[in-house]
Steps between C-alpha positions, in 0.01 A plus 500: 500500500285426804656226708159355591454412131859414413648158432799524734540161671753584773655234724568534873754218509815475292490203257761241585646491147583873497872537577568868427325825589352578158348153465352512851361850460359450150308195619385662825392822326298304244707614203558159341392139532717206403328271248789253454873493567649834393177622336278769652165663439515877553208621712362858484747662742802332344375563148475875570864507614613291204326738258664804660844341481433402138392853409816660638708250303296580186534879541877484538540266203290733286701802617823325398366447146399134521175400327253259656378188324352175631643163406330167576590276788521186281787474253606238246803283569623569145579863592719390787674241286607776264684676782632174642335548838222241488714213620739715700248686717438219746208355699376846607333526158145361490479299177172378352338375180182618331237267351699479175802374694693824439755581768420818690616668818374747759739790452752568778632797296451645150830565320417254222143612446574873490790439260269308267236776518752775430655296220170508312492880480849650539674527162729803515729679742230772497282260701749521786530564788190346654417375849192279545365389836208317647365416845394138493473190716792258490551146627817337627469162664707569812614183670422657840247783470502689830478840663160574349509731197873552550579164343186372336465291188254735328586870516433831330801648323585805296747404230635746243718433195714756318618488139788723384715529191836489678676465831488872581124505450455186710697657784276807485192278527660319792565830679142612437364191670758527778373847590134408444539217752652728762208740457240222501610358833553844657140593419389197700695619803782251444874555489617262228871432455625383158775240516695332224366148450537181302284467189393138558276334239411837342854529363726795417788664680351800685236484770385680814258379762311748718467415868323667790623468854291284734587275793347197328695551177633196319843654432763663716588836344786743548482862384631850537281720722484772230261278304244514780519879515438560128150625408443408137158668487664839562722458195395646163470217248509542122464155344606637161810657654808369678410288801861402570543729805217326689606150395866574570418618852345164582751280321809685627421430867542159654192277505507121487318190612685234696558310174708785353634654821856634460653509847793720398275761338267488800780561750619796293174682585511700826328291765240771572390487135445123487151351514445126531143368493265246346341566161201389293523499121211687335633566150763385252629652176712334231694599191565197278590643160394286204443173693134480392491711185783301340371157601146579387585672173401857591685749280432848370670686217762738636579851368731339242231254389671200661307275744556565869387287796360744759658523843252404771438522873227383737375659818285327763310613809319253721174692544326252729826430683527874565185492713666255737830688491332829592343333804834347602648851501195667662340320793502479878359267766146627433490458125583667169607862460428579135678784321223730379566443129412131519258482794168330423326802655662825608262553792304272733203669665426330834151575630512393865123528555315397190144635504581811703388804301812702581759233424311387189493854361870568562607161370291548189663837424849357527415193298347705216804732494732211409281240328585281314839509676347458845367208701216561747491262795126513565480158665319436828828406670693600810747788466792267574410275208485799265836633622667160462365441150600848382856447628514150350392620156739792520304797362730806518240713683227416749223746585355394835156640583328448835198672659704741716710621211201517265313722747791745482537462123839332544671198345799310639741452211763227524794452267571129474872528417589698814208439735461878534147606609349847487149636553380726219189648346360308205625767259852495646503119502408491131772753417760308704429169328496660154836662571645156581 
Protein backbone atom coordinates (compact mmCIF):
# COMPACT_ATOMS: atom_id res chain seq x y z
CA UNK A 1 0.00 0.00 0.00
CA UNK A 2 1.27 3.48 -0.87
CA UNK A 3 0.69 5.85 2.01
CA UNK A 4 -0.07 8.75 -0.35
CA UNK A 5 -3.19 6.85 -1.47
CA UNK A 6 -4.12 5.21 1.82
CA UNK A 7 -7.02 6.06 4.11
CA UNK A 8 -5.07 6.33 7.37
CA UNK A 9 -6.47 9.29 9.32
CA UNK A 10 -3.84 9.68 12.06
CA UNK A 11 -4.25 12.12 14.94
CA UNK A 12 -1.49 14.28 16.45
CA UNK A 13 -3.35 14.89 19.71
CA UNK A 14 -4.66 12.24 22.08
CA UNK A 15 -8.49 12.26 22.32
CA UNK A 16 -9.67 13.24 25.76
CA UNK A 17 -11.94 10.19 26.16
CA UNK A 18 -9.09 7.69 25.67
CA UNK A 19 -8.01 6.46 29.11
CA UNK A 20 -5.68 3.56 28.31
CA UNK A 21 -2.79 3.06 25.89
CA UNK A 22 -4.56 0.83 23.38
CA UNK A 23 -7.52 3.20 23.05
CA UNK A 24 -5.24 6.23 22.63
CA UNK A 25 -2.99 4.54 20.10
CA UNK A 26 -5.76 2.94 18.05
CA UNK A 27 -7.43 6.33 17.64
CA UNK A 28 -4.17 8.18 16.95
CA UNK A 29 -2.98 5.57 14.43
CA UNK A 30 -6.29 5.73 12.56
CA UNK A 31 -7.21 2.12 13.25
CA UNK A 32 -10.77 2.70 14.48
CA UNK A 33 -13.36 5.43 14.78
CA UNK A 34 -16.04 5.52 17.46
CA UNK A 35 -19.53 5.77 15.98
CA UNK A 36 -21.46 5.65 19.28
CA UNK A 37 -20.79 4.59 22.86
CA UNK A 38 -18.86 1.31 22.81
CA UNK A 39 -19.27 0.81 19.04
CA UNK A 40 -16.43 1.28 16.56
CA UNK A 41 -15.87 1.32 12.82
CA UNK A 42 -12.68 -0.51 11.86
CA UNK A 43 -10.62 1.51 9.38
CA UNK A 44 -8.14 -0.07 6.90
CA UNK A 45 -5.14 -0.32 9.26
CA UNK A 46 -7.19 -1.73 12.13
CA UNK A 47 -9.12 -4.05 9.83
CA UNK A 48 -5.86 -5.59 8.55
CA UNK A 49 -4.77 -6.35 12.13
CA UNK A 50 -8.20 -7.73 13.04
CA UNK A 51 -8.13 -10.06 10.03
CA UNK A 52 -4.67 -11.35 10.94
CA UNK A 53 -5.72 -12.03 14.52
CA UNK A 54 -8.88 -13.74 13.26
CA UNK A 55 -6.91 -15.94 10.87
CA UNK A 56 -4.55 -17.21 13.58
CA UNK A 57 -7.56 -18.04 15.74
CA UNK A 58 -9.17 -19.86 12.79
CA UNK A 59 -6.04 -21.88 11.96
CA UNK A 60 -5.61 -23.11 15.51
CA UNK A 61 -9.28 -24.03 15.85
CA UNK A 62 -9.10 -25.99 12.60
CA UNK A 63 -5.90 -27.73 13.74
CA UNK A 64 -7.64 -28.81 16.96
CA UNK A 65 -10.46 -30.44 14.97
CA UNK A 66 -13.15 -27.78 15.31
CA UNK A 67 -15.29 -27.06 12.25
CA UNK A 68 -16.27 -23.54 11.23
CA UNK A 69 -19.87 -22.49 10.69
CA UNK A 70 -21.57 -19.09 10.77
CA UNK A 71 -24.60 -18.43 12.94
CA UNK A 72 -26.74 -15.28 12.70
CA UNK A 73 -26.46 -12.35 15.04
CA UNK A 74 -30.23 -12.18 15.67
CA UNK A 75 -31.83 -14.99 17.68
CA UNK A 76 -35.37 -15.73 18.82
CA UNK A 77 -36.32 -15.27 22.47
CA UNK A 78 -38.03 -18.69 22.39
CA UNK A 79 -34.63 -20.44 22.15
CA UNK A 80 -33.41 -18.71 25.27
CA UNK A 81 -36.62 -19.47 27.13
CA UNK A 82 -36.00 -23.17 26.54
CA UNK A 83 -32.69 -22.95 28.38
CA UNK A 84 -34.11 -20.64 31.04
CA UNK A 85 -31.66 -17.84 30.31
CA UNK A 86 -33.90 -15.28 28.61
CA UNK A 87 -35.10 -13.69 31.83
CA UNK A 88 -31.98 -14.51 33.81
CA UNK A 89 -29.37 -12.99 31.51
CA UNK A 90 -29.92 -9.39 32.54
CA UNK A 91 -29.93 -5.92 30.92
CA UNK A 92 -26.73 -6.63 28.94
CA UNK A 93 -28.91 -8.49 26.42
CA UNK A 94 -30.30 -6.27 23.65
CA UNK A 95 -33.94 -7.31 23.25
CA UNK A 96 -36.09 -6.28 20.29
CA UNK A 97 -39.25 -7.15 18.37
CA UNK A 98 -39.72 -7.67 14.65
CA UNK A 99 -42.66 -6.29 12.64
CA UNK A 100 -44.78 -9.29 13.63
CA UNK A 101 -44.22 -8.48 17.30
CA UNK A 102 -42.04 -11.57 17.80
CA UNK A 103 -39.47 -11.21 20.57
CA UNK A 104 -35.90 -11.35 19.31
CA UNK A 105 -32.46 -10.56 20.66
CA UNK A 106 -29.01 -9.62 19.40
CA UNK A 107 -26.96 -12.61 20.47
CA UNK A 108 -24.43 -12.10 23.27
CA UNK A 109 -23.43 -15.79 22.93
CA UNK A 110 -24.67 -18.88 21.06
CA UNK A 111 -25.10 -21.91 23.35
CA UNK A 112 -28.83 -22.11 22.67
CA UNK A 113 -28.63 -21.63 18.92
CA UNK A 114 -25.84 -24.15 18.32
CA UNK A 115 -27.64 -26.71 20.50
CA UNK A 116 -30.79 -26.28 18.41
CA UNK A 117 -28.80 -26.62 15.16
CA UNK A 118 -27.00 -29.74 16.34
CA UNK A 119 -30.24 -31.21 17.66
CA UNK A 120 -31.67 -31.19 14.14
CA UNK A 121 -28.96 -33.47 12.76
CA UNK A 122 -27.30 -35.52 15.53
CA UNK A 123 -29.18 -38.78 16.09
CA UNK A 124 -26.62 -41.38 17.20
CA UNK A 125 -23.51 -41.65 19.33
CA UNK A 126 -21.70 -42.09 15.99
CA UNK A 127 -22.36 -38.39 15.35
CA UNK A 128 -20.13 -37.53 18.30
CA UNK A 129 -17.74 -35.99 19.15
CA UNK A 130 -18.13 -32.73 17.27
CA UNK A 131 -16.85 -29.20 17.87
CA UNK A 132 -18.45 -26.33 15.95
CA UNK A 133 -17.20 -22.76 16.00
CA UNK A 134 -17.84 -19.45 14.36
CA UNK A 135 -16.31 -15.97 14.35
CA UNK A 136 -19.16 -13.50 14.58
CA UNK A 137 -20.10 -10.10 15.95
CA UNK A 138 -21.75 -10.02 19.36
CA UNK A 139 -23.53 -7.32 21.33
CA UNK A 140 -23.68 -6.82 25.08
CA UNK A 141 -25.17 -3.60 26.37
CA UNK A 142 -22.44 -2.67 28.85
CA UNK A 143 -23.62 -0.13 31.39
CA UNK A 144 -20.27 1.69 31.08
CA UNK A 145 -18.54 0.93 27.78
CA UNK A 146 -14.95 2.17 28.07
CA UNK A 147 -11.35 1.47 27.18
CA UNK A 148 -12.05 1.41 23.45
CA UNK A 149 -12.30 -2.08 21.96
CA UNK A 150 -11.29 -3.59 25.29
CA UNK A 151 -14.78 -3.12 26.69
CA UNK A 152 -17.06 -2.22 23.83
CA UNK A 153 -20.70 -3.08 23.36
CA UNK A 154 -20.26 -4.60 19.89
CA UNK A 155 -17.30 -6.96 19.50
CA UNK A 156 -15.98 -9.77 17.33
CA UNK A 157 -15.80 -13.13 19.08
CA UNK A 158 -14.78 -16.67 18.29
CA UNK A 159 -17.07 -19.06 20.11
CA UNK A 160 -16.80 -22.84 19.82
CA UNK A 161 -19.13 -25.53 21.19
CA UNK A 162 -18.23 -29.17 21.78
CA UNK A 163 -20.60 -32.15 21.92
CA UNK A 164 -19.45 -35.45 23.46
CA UNK A 165 -21.09 -38.70 24.47
CA UNK A 166 -19.74 -38.79 28.03
CA UNK A 167 -17.70 -36.99 30.64
CA UNK A 168 -14.38 -38.50 29.51
CA UNK A 169 -14.97 -37.30 25.96
CA UNK A 170 -15.98 -33.84 27.16
CA UNK A 171 -12.79 -33.56 29.19
CA UNK A 172 -10.75 -34.48 26.11
CA UNK A 173 -12.49 -31.73 24.13
CA UNK A 174 -11.81 -29.30 26.96
CA UNK A 175 -8.10 -30.20 26.95
CA UNK A 176 -7.96 -29.78 23.17
CA UNK A 177 -9.28 -26.25 23.42
CA UNK A 178 -7.04 -25.52 26.42
CA UNK A 179 -3.94 -26.33 24.37
CA UNK A 180 -5.29 -24.67 21.21
CA UNK A 181 -5.75 -21.44 23.18
CA UNK A 182 -2.19 -21.53 24.51
CA UNK A 183 -0.90 -21.98 20.96
CA UNK A 184 -3.19 -19.29 19.54
CA UNK A 185 -1.98 -16.59 21.90
CA UNK A 186 1.67 -17.67 21.67
CA UNK A 187 1.55 -17.27 17.88
CA UNK A 188 0.50 -13.66 18.42
CA UNK A 189 3.53 -13.01 20.61
CA UNK A 190 1.51 -13.17 23.83
CA UNK A 191 2.15 -15.14 27.00
CA UNK A 192 -1.32 -16.19 28.12
CA UNK A 193 -1.83 -17.68 31.57
CA UNK A 194 -4.86 -19.94 32.16
CA UNK A 195 -6.49 -19.50 35.55
CA UNK A 196 -9.41 -21.31 37.12
CA UNK A 197 -12.48 -19.09 36.94
CA UNK A 198 -16.15 -18.82 37.80
CA UNK A 199 -18.60 -19.92 35.11
CA UNK A 200 -21.03 -16.99 35.50
CA UNK A 201 -24.17 -16.94 33.32
CA UNK A 202 -22.74 -19.61 30.97
CA UNK A 203 -23.14 -22.23 33.70
CA UNK A 204 -21.29 -25.45 34.54
CA UNK A 205 -18.65 -26.32 37.09
CA UNK A 206 -15.30 -26.10 35.25
CA UNK A 207 -13.86 -23.00 33.65
CA UNK A 208 -10.54 -21.33 32.87
CA UNK A 209 -9.92 -17.77 31.78
CA UNK A 210 -6.78 -16.86 29.85
CA UNK A 211 -5.04 -13.64 30.83
CA UNK A 212 -2.02 -11.80 29.45
CA UNK A 213 0.16 -9.64 31.64
CA UNK A 214 -0.10 -5.88 31.09
CA UNK A 215 0.21 -2.90 33.42
CA UNK A 216 -3.32 -1.74 32.57
CA UNK A 217 -4.90 -5.12 33.29
CA UNK A 218 -8.27 -5.22 35.01
CA UNK A 219 -7.28 -8.02 37.42
CA UNK A 220 -4.44 -8.54 39.83
CA UNK A 221 -2.87 -11.92 39.10
CA UNK A 222 -0.50 -14.17 41.01
CA UNK A 223 1.44 -16.98 39.34
CA UNK A 224 4.42 -19.28 39.46
CA UNK A 225 7.35 -18.05 37.35
CA UNK A 226 7.62 -21.43 35.58
CA UNK A 227 4.47 -20.55 33.62
CA UNK A 228 6.21 -17.57 32.02
CA UNK A 229 9.18 -19.71 30.98
CA UNK A 230 7.14 -22.42 29.22
CA UNK A 231 7.20 -22.31 25.38
CA UNK A 232 4.09 -24.11 24.19
CA UNK A 233 4.99 -23.72 20.50
CA UNK A 234 8.08 -25.91 21.04
CA UNK A 235 5.93 -28.75 22.36
CA UNK A 236 4.74 -31.52 20.01
CA UNK A 237 0.94 -31.55 20.00
CA UNK A 238 -1.22 -34.50 18.92
CA UNK A 239 -4.86 -33.48 19.31
CA UNK A 240 -5.97 -37.09 18.91
CA UNK A 241 -3.54 -38.21 21.60
CA UNK A 242 -3.11 -37.50 25.30
CA UNK A 243 -2.80 -33.79 26.01
CA UNK A 244 -2.80 -34.25 29.78
CA UNK A 245 0.96 -33.59 30.23
CA UNK A 246 0.67 -30.07 28.77
CA UNK A 247 -2.56 -29.26 30.59
CA UNK A 248 -1.26 -30.72 33.85
CA UNK A 249 1.87 -28.57 33.67
CA UNK A 250 -0.24 -25.42 33.61
CA UNK A 251 -2.87 -26.49 36.12
CA UNK A 252 -0.40 -27.94 38.64
CA UNK A 253 1.41 -24.63 39.15
CA UNK A 254 -0.11 -21.77 41.08
CA UNK A 255 -1.99 -19.17 39.04
CA UNK A 256 -4.92 -17.12 40.32
CA UNK A 257 -6.65 -13.80 40.01
CA UNK A 258 -7.22 -11.68 43.09
CA UNK A 259 -10.75 -13.13 43.37
CA UNK A 260 -9.40 -16.67 43.90
CA UNK A 261 -6.04 -15.85 45.47
CA UNK A 262 -5.01 -18.39 48.14
CA UNK A 263 -2.55 -16.63 50.43
CA UNK A 264 -1.34 -19.85 52.08
CA UNK A 265 -0.62 -21.53 48.74
CA UNK A 266 1.08 -18.37 47.49
CA UNK A 267 3.39 -18.13 50.49
CA UNK A 268 4.36 -21.78 50.03
CA UNK A 269 6.02 -20.85 46.71
CA UNK A 270 9.67 -19.74 47.02
CA UNK A 271 9.70 -15.95 46.88
CA UNK A 272 12.01 -15.90 43.83
CA UNK A 273 9.43 -17.94 41.89
CA UNK A 274 6.47 -15.65 42.60
CA UNK A 275 5.17 -13.23 39.98
CA UNK A 276 2.51 -10.65 40.81
CA UNK A 277 1.19 -8.44 38.00
CA UNK A 278 -1.91 -7.09 36.30
CA UNK A 279 -3.75 -9.19 33.73
CA UNK A 280 -6.18 -8.75 30.83
CA UNK A 281 -8.66 -11.53 30.02
CA UNK A 282 -8.56 -12.54 26.34
CA UNK A 283 -10.25 -15.95 26.37
CA UNK A 284 -12.54 -18.14 28.46
CA UNK A 285 -13.41 -21.84 28.24
CA UNK A 286 -16.26 -23.68 29.98
CA UNK A 287 -17.39 -27.24 30.57
CA UNK A 288 -21.06 -27.34 31.56
CA UNK A 289 -22.15 -30.94 30.99
CA UNK A 290 -25.78 -31.36 29.93
CA UNK A 291 -27.01 -27.89 31.02
CA UNK A 292 -28.17 -27.00 27.49
CA UNK A 293 -28.64 -30.39 25.85
CA UNK A 294 -30.97 -31.57 28.64
CA UNK A 295 -32.98 -28.35 28.88
CA UNK A 296 -33.41 -28.11 25.11
CA UNK A 297 -34.20 -31.76 24.43
CA UNK A 298 -30.99 -32.74 22.60
CA UNK A 299 -30.42 -36.50 22.85
CA UNK A 300 -28.71 -39.11 20.74
CA UNK A 301 -29.03 -42.88 20.89
CA UNK A 302 -26.15 -44.39 22.83
CA UNK A 303 -24.31 -47.65 22.04
CA UNK A 304 -27.03 -49.52 23.95
CA UNK A 305 -29.82 -47.77 22.04
CA UNK A 306 -30.89 -45.64 25.01
CA UNK A 307 -31.13 -41.83 24.67
CA UNK A 308 -28.18 -39.83 25.96
CA UNK A 309 -27.93 -36.05 26.44
CA UNK A 310 -24.51 -35.03 25.07
CA UNK A 311 -21.96 -33.41 27.35
CA UNK A 312 -21.10 -29.91 26.16
CA UNK A 313 -18.54 -27.14 26.54
CA UNK A 314 -18.08 -23.66 25.10
CA UNK A 315 -14.90 -21.79 24.30
CA UNK A 316 -14.65 -18.05 23.64
CA UNK A 317 -11.92 -15.72 22.39
CA UNK A 318 -12.47 -11.98 22.17
CA UNK A 319 -11.00 -11.41 18.71
CA UNK A 320 -11.51 -7.64 18.57
CA UNK A 321 -10.57 -7.31 22.25
CA UNK A 322 -7.31 -9.11 21.43
CA UNK A 323 -6.22 -6.24 19.19
CA UNK A 324 -6.38 -3.86 22.14
CA UNK A 325 -4.77 -6.39 24.47
CA UNK A 326 -1.83 -6.92 22.11
CA UNK A 327 -1.22 -3.16 22.07
CA UNK A 328 -1.43 -2.97 25.87
CA UNK A 329 1.33 -5.58 26.06
CA UNK A 330 3.40 -4.12 23.18
CA UNK A 331 3.85 -0.34 23.12
CA UNK A 332 6.17 2.43 24.23
CA UNK A 333 6.05 6.22 24.45
CA UNK A 334 6.28 6.52 20.64
CA UNK A 335 3.51 4.15 19.68
CA UNK A 336 2.65 0.52 18.99
CA UNK A 337 5.20 -2.28 18.64
CA UNK A 338 3.34 -5.00 16.74
CA UNK A 339 4.45 -8.64 16.93
CA UNK A 340 5.17 -9.64 13.33
CA UNK A 341 2.36 -12.21 13.12
CA UNK A 342 -0.36 -9.59 13.60
CA UNK A 343 1.24 -6.40 12.26
CA UNK A 344 -0.81 -4.58 9.62
CA UNK A 345 2.33 -4.48 7.47
CA UNK A 346 5.61 -6.25 8.15
CA UNK A 347 7.74 -3.50 6.61
CA UNK A 348 7.40 0.27 6.22
CA UNK A 349 9.52 1.72 3.42
CA UNK A 350 10.37 5.36 4.22
CA UNK A 351 11.51 7.31 1.17
CA UNK A 352 13.11 10.45 2.61
CA UNK A 353 13.38 12.26 -0.74
CA UNK A 354 10.42 11.43 -2.90
CA UNK A 355 11.18 12.19 -6.56
CA UNK A 356 14.92 11.50 -6.31
CA UNK A 357 15.82 8.83 -8.86
CA UNK A 358 18.10 6.94 -6.49
CA UNK A 359 15.81 6.85 -3.48
CA UNK A 360 12.77 6.09 -5.65
CA UNK A 361 14.51 3.12 -7.26
CA UNK A 362 15.72 1.61 -3.98
CA UNK A 363 12.41 2.17 -2.24
CA UNK A 364 10.56 0.59 -5.13
CA UNK A 365 12.72 -2.55 -4.98
CA UNK A 366 12.10 -3.01 -1.27
CA UNK A 367 8.41 -2.33 -1.58
CA UNK A 368 7.96 -4.86 -4.40
CA UNK A 369 9.90 -7.50 -2.44
CA UNK A 370 7.33 -7.47 0.37
CA UNK A 371 4.08 -6.28 -1.22
CA UNK A 372 1.28 -6.70 -0.22
CA UNK A 373 2.76 -6.93 3.29
CA UNK A 374 4.58 -3.61 2.97
CA UNK A 375 3.61 0.02 3.28
CA UNK A 376 5.45 2.61 1.18
CA UNK A 377 5.60 6.09 2.69
CA UNK A 378 5.82 8.04 -0.56
CA UNK A 379 4.32 11.25 0.84
CA UNK A 380 5.85 14.69 0.30
CA UNK A 381 6.51 15.04 4.04
CA UNK A 382 9.46 15.85 6.29
CA UNK A 383 11.58 12.93 7.48
CA UNK A 384 10.55 13.55 11.09
CA UNK A 385 6.88 13.16 10.23
CA UNK A 386 7.56 9.85 8.47
CA UNK A 387 9.63 8.55 11.39
CA UNK A 388 6.96 9.52 13.93
CA UNK A 389 4.12 7.96 11.96
CA UNK A 390 6.04 4.71 11.39
CA UNK A 391 6.76 4.42 15.12
CA UNK A 392 3.16 5.30 16.01
CA UNK A 393 1.72 2.65 13.70
CA UNK A 394 4.23 0.11 14.95
CA UNK A 395 5.41 -1.73 11.82
CA UNK A 396 8.00 -4.32 12.94
CA UNK A 397 10.60 -3.15 10.38
CA UNK A 398 11.38 0.23 8.86
CA UNK A 399 13.57 0.59 5.77
CA UNK A 400 14.85 4.17 5.72
CA UNK A 401 16.17 5.40 2.37
CA UNK A 402 17.85 8.78 1.90
CA UNK A 403 19.94 10.19 -0.97
CA UNK A 404 23.33 9.49 0.66
CA UNK A 405 22.51 5.86 1.37
CA UNK A 406 20.86 5.37 -2.02
CA UNK A 407 24.00 6.63 -3.78
CA UNK A 408 25.95 3.89 -2.01
CA UNK A 409 23.22 1.28 -2.56
CA UNK A 410 22.52 1.13 1.17
CA UNK A 411 19.37 1.04 3.30
CA UNK A 412 19.09 1.85 7.00
CA UNK A 413 17.03 -0.92 8.56
CA UNK A 414 15.34 -0.30 11.90
CA UNK A 415 13.69 -2.90 14.09
CA UNK A 416 10.78 -1.28 15.89
CA UNK A 417 10.75 -3.57 18.94
CA UNK A 418 14.35 -2.87 19.94
CA UNK A 419 15.21 0.36 18.14
CA UNK A 420 18.24 -1.39 16.62
CA UNK A 421 19.47 0.25 13.38
CA UNK A 422 21.88 -1.18 10.82
CA UNK A 423 22.97 -0.11 7.35
CA UNK A 424 22.73 -2.88 4.76
CA UNK A 425 22.59 -3.50 1.04
CA UNK A 426 19.10 -3.89 -0.39
CA UNK A 427 19.63 -7.65 -0.80
CA UNK A 428 20.82 -8.07 2.79
CA UNK A 429 17.98 -5.89 4.09
CA UNK A 430 15.42 -8.05 2.29
CA UNK A 431 16.99 -11.23 3.69
CA UNK A 432 17.09 -9.79 7.22
CA UNK A 433 13.42 -8.81 7.22
CA UNK A 434 12.35 -12.15 5.72
CA UNK A 435 14.30 -13.98 8.40
CA UNK A 436 12.36 -12.06 11.07
